[in-house]
FIKOLZA-1660 file (N, C-alpha, C; in steps of 0.1 Angstrom, whole numbers, plus 5000, padded with zeros to 4 digits):
% residues 70
   i   px   py   pz ch aa at
   1 4832 5141 4984  A  M  N
   1 4840 5130 4986  A  M CA
   1 4834 5118 4972  A  M  C
   2 4821 5116 4972  A  Q  N
   2 4814 5108 4965  A  Q CA
   2 4819 5105 4951  A  Q  C
   3 4825 5118 4947  A  E  N
   3 4827 5118 4932  A  E CA
   3 4840 5112 4931  A  E  C
   4 4848 5113 4939  A  V  N
   4 4861 5105 4941  A  V CA
   4 4861 5092 4941  A  V  C
   5 4850 5084 4950  A  L  N
   5 4850 5072 4951  A  L CA
   5 4842 5064 4940  A  L  C
   6 4847 5066 4929  A  D  N
   6 4840 5061 4918  A  D CA
   6 4846 5045 4915  A  D  C
   7 4840 5038 4905  A  D  N
   7 4848 5025 4902  A  D CA
   7 4862 5023 4898  A  D  C
   8 4866 5034 4891  A  G  N
   8 4881 5036 4889  A  G CA
   8 4889 5036 4901  A  G  C
   9 4885 5046 4908  A  F  N
   9 4893 5049 4921  A  F CA
   9 4895 5035 4929  A  F  C
  10 4883 5029 4932  A  L  N
  10 4884 5017 4941  A  L CA
  10 4890 5003 4932  A  L  C
  11 4889 5004 4918  A  R  N
  11 4900 4993 4912  A  R CA
  11 4909 4996 4915  A  R  C
  12 4917 5008 4915  A  R  N
  12 4932 5013 4916  A  R CA
  12 4936 5012 4929  A  R  C
  13 4927 5014 4938  A  Y  N
  13 4931 5013 4955  A  Y CA
  13 4931 4997 4955  A  Y  C
  14 4922 4991 4949  A  R  N
  14 4922 4975 4953  A  R CA
  14 4939 4971 4947  A  R  C
  15 4943 4976 4935  A  E  N
  15 4953 4970 4929  A  E CA
  15 4966 4974 4939  A  E  C
  16 4963 4986 4946  A  L  N
  16 4975 4991 4953  A  L CA
  16 4976 4982 4967  A  L  C
  17 4963 4978 4972  A  L  N
  17 4963 4971 4985  A  L CA
  17 4969 4955 4981  A  L  C
  18 4964 4952 4968  A  D  N
  18 4969 4938 4964  A  D CA
  18 4984 4938 4964  A  D  C
  19 4990 4947 4958  A  A  N
  19 5005 4947 4957  A  A CA
  19 5011 4949 4971  A  A  C
  20 5005 4956 4980  A  E  N
  20 5009 4957 4993  A  E CA
  20 5011 4944 5000  A  E  C
  21 5000 4939 4998  A  D  N
  21 4996 4925 5003  A  D CA
  21 5006 4915 5000  A  D  C
  22 5008 4915 4985  A  A  N
  22 5018 4906 4979  A  A CA
  22 5034 4906 4986  A  A  C
  23 5036 4921 4986  A  A  N
  23 5049 4925 4990  A  A CA
  23 5051 4920 5004  A  A  C
  24 5040 4925 5013  A  F  N
  24 5043 4918 5026  A  F CA
  24 5045 4904 5030  A  F  C
  25 5036 4897 5020  A  D  N
  25 5039 4880 5020  A  D CA
  25 5051 4877 5016  A  D  C
  26 5059 4883 5007  A  E  N
  26 5074 4881 5003  A  E CA
  26 5080 4883 5017  A  E  C
  27 5080 4895 5023  A  L  N
  27 5086 4899 5032  A  L CA
  27 5087 4888 5046  A  L  C
  28 5073 4886 5047  A  E  N
  28 5070 4875 5059  A  E CA
  28 5079 4862 5056  A  E  C
  29 5079 4859 5046  A  L  N
  29 5084 4848 5041  A  L CA
  29 5100 4845 5043  A  L  C
  30 5104 4858 5040  A  A  N
  30 5120 4860 5040  A  A CA
  30 5121 4859 5056  A  A  C
  31 5114 4867 5064  A  V  N
  31 5115 4864 5080  A  V CA
  31 5116 4850 5083  A  V  C
  32 5104 4843 5080  A  E  N
  32 5103 4829 5082  A  E CA
  32 5115 4820 5082  A  E  C
  33 5122 4824 5069  A  E  N
  33 5134 4817 5064  A  E CA
  33 5145 4820 5070  A  E  C
  34 5143 4831 5077  A  G  N
  34 5158 4837 5081  A  G CA
  34 5167 4844 5070  A  G  C
  35 5160 4848 5058  A  D  N
  35 5168 4849 5048  A  D CA
  35 5169 4867 5048  A  D  C
  36 5180 4870 5052  A  R  N
  36 5184 4884 5057  A  R CA
  36 5184 4892 5042  A  R  C
  37 5191 4886 5031  A  E  N
  37 5195 4893 5020  A  E CA
  37 5182 4896 5013  A  E  C
  38 5171 4888 5014  A  H  N
  38 5159 4888 5008  A  H CA
  38 5150 4897 5018  A  H  C
  39 5153 4897 5029  A  Y  N
  39 5146 4906 5037  A  Y CA
  39 5146 4920 5034  A  Y  C
  40 5158 4924 5033  A  E  N
  40 5161 4937 5029  A  E CA
  40 5153 4941 5015  A  E  C
  41 5157 4934 5008  A  L  N
  41 5151 4936 4996  A  L CA
  41 5136 4937 4994  A  L  C
  42 5130 4927 5003  A  D  N
  42 5115 4926 5003  A  D CA
  42 5109 4940 5010  A  D  C
  43 5117 4942 5024  A  L  N
  43 5116 4953 5030  A  L CA
  43 5113 4962 5024  A  L  C
  44 5123 4968 5012  A  G  N
  44 5121 4979 5003  A  G CA
  44 5109 4981 4994  A  G  C
  45 5108 4968 4989  A  V  N
  45 5096 4967 4982  A  V CA
  45 5081 4971 4989  A  V  C
  46 5081 4964 5000  A  W  N
  46 5070 4968 5009  A  W CA
  46 5069 4983 5013  A  W  C
  47 5079 4988 5017  A  K  N
  47 5076 5002 5021  A  K CA
  47 5073 5009 5008  A  K  C
  48 5080 5007 4996  A  E  N
  48 5074 5015 4983  A  E CA
  48 5060 5012 4981  A  E  C
  49 5053 5001 4983  A  S  N
  49 5038 4997 4981  A  S CA
  49 5031 5007 4991  A  S  C
  50 5036 5007 5001  A  V  N
  50 5028 5015 5012  A  V CA
  50 5028 5029 5007  A  V  C
  51 5040 5034 5004  A  E  N
  51 5041 5049 4998  A  E CA
  51 5034 5051 4990  A  E  C
  52 5031 5043 4980  A  R  N
  52 5023 5046 4966  A  R CA
  52 5008 5045 4969  A  R  C
  53 5005 5037 4979  A  R  N
  53 4991 5035 4986  A  R CA
  53 4987 5051 4991  A  R  C
  54 4994 5055 5002  A  V  N
  54 4994 5066 5008  A  V CA
  54 4993 5079 4997  A  V  C
  55 5005 5076 4990  A  A  N
  55 5005 5089 4980  A  A CA
  55 4991 5089 4972  A  A  C
  56 4988 5075 4967  A  F  N
  56 4973 5078 4960  A  F CA
  56 4961 5084 4965  A  F  C
  57 4960 5079 4981  A  L  N
  57 4948 5086 4989  A  L CA
  57 4951 5100 4990  A  L  C
  58 4963 5104 4991  A  E  N
  58 4968 5120 4994  A  E CA
  58 4963 5126 4979  A  E  C
  59 4968 5123 4970  A  R  N
  59 4965 5129 4958  A  R CA
  59 4949 5131 4957  A  R  C
  60 4940 5119 4961  A  Y  N
  60 4927 5122 4959  A  Y CA
  60 4920 5129 4972  A  Y  C
  61 4929 5133 4982  A  E  N
  61 4927 5140 4992  A  E CA
  61 4917 5130 5001  A  E  C
  62 4917 5118 4998  A  V  N
  62 4909 5109 5011  A  V CA
  62 4914 5107 5023  A  V  C
  63 4928 5107 5023  A  L  N
  63 4936 5106 5036  A  L CA
  63 4936 5119 5043  A  L  C
  64 4937 5130 5037  A  K  N
  64 4933 5142 5043  A  K CA
  64 4922 5142 5049  A  K  C
  65 4908 5140 5042  A  S  N
  65 4897 5139 5047  A  S CA
  65 4892 5131 5056  A  S  C
  66 4901 5121 5056  A  A  N
  66 4896 5110 5070  A  A CA
  66 4902 5116 5081  A  A  C
  67 4916 5122 5079  A  V  N
  67 4922 5127 5092  A  V CA
  67 4915 5140 5097  A  V  C
  68 4908 5148 5090  A  S  N
  68 4905 5160 5092  A  S CA
  68 4890 5158 5099  A  S  C
  69 4883 5146 5096  A  T  N
  69 4869 5146 5105  A  T CA
  69 4873 5139 5117  A  T  C
  70 4881 5134 5123  A  R  N
  70 4885 5133 5138  A  R CA
  70 4884 5146 5145  A  R  C
% end
């Protein structure tokens, strides 16, 4: 597992987290403003960002490892 968690991995994971956070902020703003049109668009962007992060973790078998240790 340690060979997977190098600086490049952590940098890319941080980028994915930041993208997910930014997408969630936009989604939250649409909810607060009652903007249904932007909500639908922002929800799709947020879901895609979550899927990219999960796929990244699965690709490196980090998610699989975390689940199998329980």
